[in-house]
N, C-alpha and C positions, 0 to 999 in steps of 0.2 A: 377236714384237711385233705385235699386231693393227694392221691398216692403218686407223686411225681417220681418216686424212686423206680417205678415201673419203666420209666423212660431213661433214667439217668444212671441207675445202678449197674455195676459191671459184673457182679456175680451173685449167685445164691449159694450160701454155705449151709449145708443140711447136716444136722447132728443125728447120728444113728445111735440106736440102743441106749436111750437116755431115760427109759422107764422100765423098771424091773419086770412088770407083768407082760409088757410087749416083748421083752427079751425071751421070756419063758414061752410065749405062744408061738414064737418062730424058732424055738430050739437053738437059740444063738448063745454064744459065750458073752458074759458080761465084760465090758471093757474096764481096764484099770486107769485109763485116762480118756478124756473126750475123744470120740471118733467121728470124723466127718467126711463128706464127699461133696463134690461140686455139681450144681445143676446150671444149665444155660438160662439166661434171662429170656430167651425165645420160648421157654416152657411156660411163661406166665399165661394164665387164662383169667381174665377179669370176671368177677361174679356176674352170673346171668348168661355166660357163654355156653358153648357146646363142647364137651370133651370128646375128642375123636379117639376111639380105641382101635389100634391097628389090628389087622387080620391075625388071628391066632393068639393074640396076647391076652393073658389073664391079668387084668388091671386091678390092683388093690389100692384102697384109700388109706391115708394116714393123716388125720387132722392134727394141726400143730399151731402153737403160738409162734409167731415170727417177730423178730425185732429188726428194726432198720437203723443202720449206722448213720449218724448225723455229722460226726466229726471223725475224720480219718485218723488212723493211728497204727503204730507198730509197737510190739512189746508193751501192750497196755496192761497195767496192773489191775488186780481185782478191785482195789480201792478206787481206781479212777475209771472203772468200766462204765458206770452209769452215765458219766459225762459225755460218752461217745455215742449214746443211744438217742435217736431223734424221736422214736415212738415205736408202737407195736401194731401188729396186724394179725389177721387170721388167714391161715393157708392150709392147703391139702397137698401133701407130697404123694403124688401118684407113682406107683411102682409097677412095672411089668414083671410080675412075680415069677412067671415061668421062665422068662428070659434071664432074670436075675439069678435064679437057681442054676440055670445052665452055665452061665459065665462064671459063677462062684465055683462050681464044680471043676471048671477048667482053669481056675486061678486067674481069670481075666477081669478087667475093670467093669464097674457097674454103670458106666456113663450112659449107655444106650437104654438100659432098663429104667433109668430115672429121667432121661433127658428128652423124651418125645415132646413135640410141640403140644402145648396145652396141659402138660403134666404137673403144673404148679398152679392150680386154681387159687385165687386170692381175693380177699375183700377189697372193695373199691376205694377205701379211705384209710389214711394213717391215723392211728389213735395217739395223740400227743402223750408223752410219757408222764406228764404231771397228772393226767386223768387216772392213771393206774397206780394205786398206792402200793400194791404188792404184786408183782408179776408172778410170784410163786404161790399165789392163792386165787387162781382163776379156773373157771370151769370150761372145758372143751367138749362139745357134743357134735356128733355127726349122725344124720338120719338118711336112710335110703327109702324112698317111697313112703315116708312117714314113720318108718320103724327105726328106733334108736339102735345104732351099731357101736358107736363109741361114746362113752360118757366118763370123762376122766378129769383129773385136777392137776394143775401144774405143780402142786405141792409135792407130787410124787417124782419130780425130776431127780435123777441120780446126781448129775452135775448141774449146779445152779448157773444162772446167767453170767455173773461176773467171772466165774471159772471158765465158762465157754469162751467169753471174749478174750480173756487172758491167754488161753491156750491157742485159739485160732490166730491171734495177732502175734504170737511168738513164732508162727510158721509163715504167715503171709500177712501183708498189710491189709487192714480193713479200710475200705474206701467209702466215701460218702455215697449213700444210696444202696449199698450192699444189704442184702437180706440174709439174716441168720435164722434158720428154722431150728427150733429147740428140741425136737423129738416128738414122738407120738405115744399116747397111752394105748393100752390094750384094746382089742376089738377090731383090729384091721381085718379087711376081707374084700371080696370082689365087688366091682362095679361093672355092670354089663349094659350093653346098648338098650336104651329105653328107660334106664333108671334115672330118677330125679334125686339129686343129693342136696341136702341142706345142712349147713354147719352154723354153730353159734359159739361166741366167746362171751362169757359172763363173769362179773365180779362176785365177791363173796356174798353180797346181798342178793344176788340173782338178777341184777340189772344187766341187760344186754349191752355189750360194748361194740360188738361187730357181728356181722353175719355174712354168709356167702352161699350161693346156690349155683348149680349147673346141671345140665342134662347130658347124659352119655349117649353118643351116637356112634355108629360104625364108621371107620375111616375107609374111604372108597379107593384110595390109591396109596402108594408108598410101601413101607416096610411090611413084610409078612413073617410072622414067627413060624419057624419050622423046627420041630424037636430034633 
């Protein structure tokens, strides 16, 4: 199924700190309720594309299970959450880690650190939800130049998908085509120009459900990070 949400979705809602080991590796505090930030849809990079890394930016990879909203809703209950999901996808939430660290220290928003063009690589098709029996029993992997960097399971989510949908929709309406990124397992790290990144999403039997790949290149113009 073609990923039409790439053209029609209005926002990307990215859940932060939803895997305990990832929280530990970044020395972050564990949230008591789901925590999220927004990314622009201009950050989409369809699989096979080239990820441009701005000058001076330390770009980190975070592979994630994404879910796409099929039916809009506000104040959605956990019991009704699944009926609002159209399907799933595989994505990478790229982060300008040094920029993020700088703005966090100053108490400023993360939007720039997460929102560069191309900073949401994504698989080219939507996985219909009926194909995935249990979204909390999937394997996420990310390799750089053939070496595994992230290898996790969605079973380790702190807040499960119905809870995420309930929480987000209690704050803002979820609209058709919106993408929700559900968090990343541990193993995040740098992607540098010349790297080739490959990601997979598999079910409990090991069958591949989705894949994506991209190559990192230096951005020739635009923003430059200065400490």
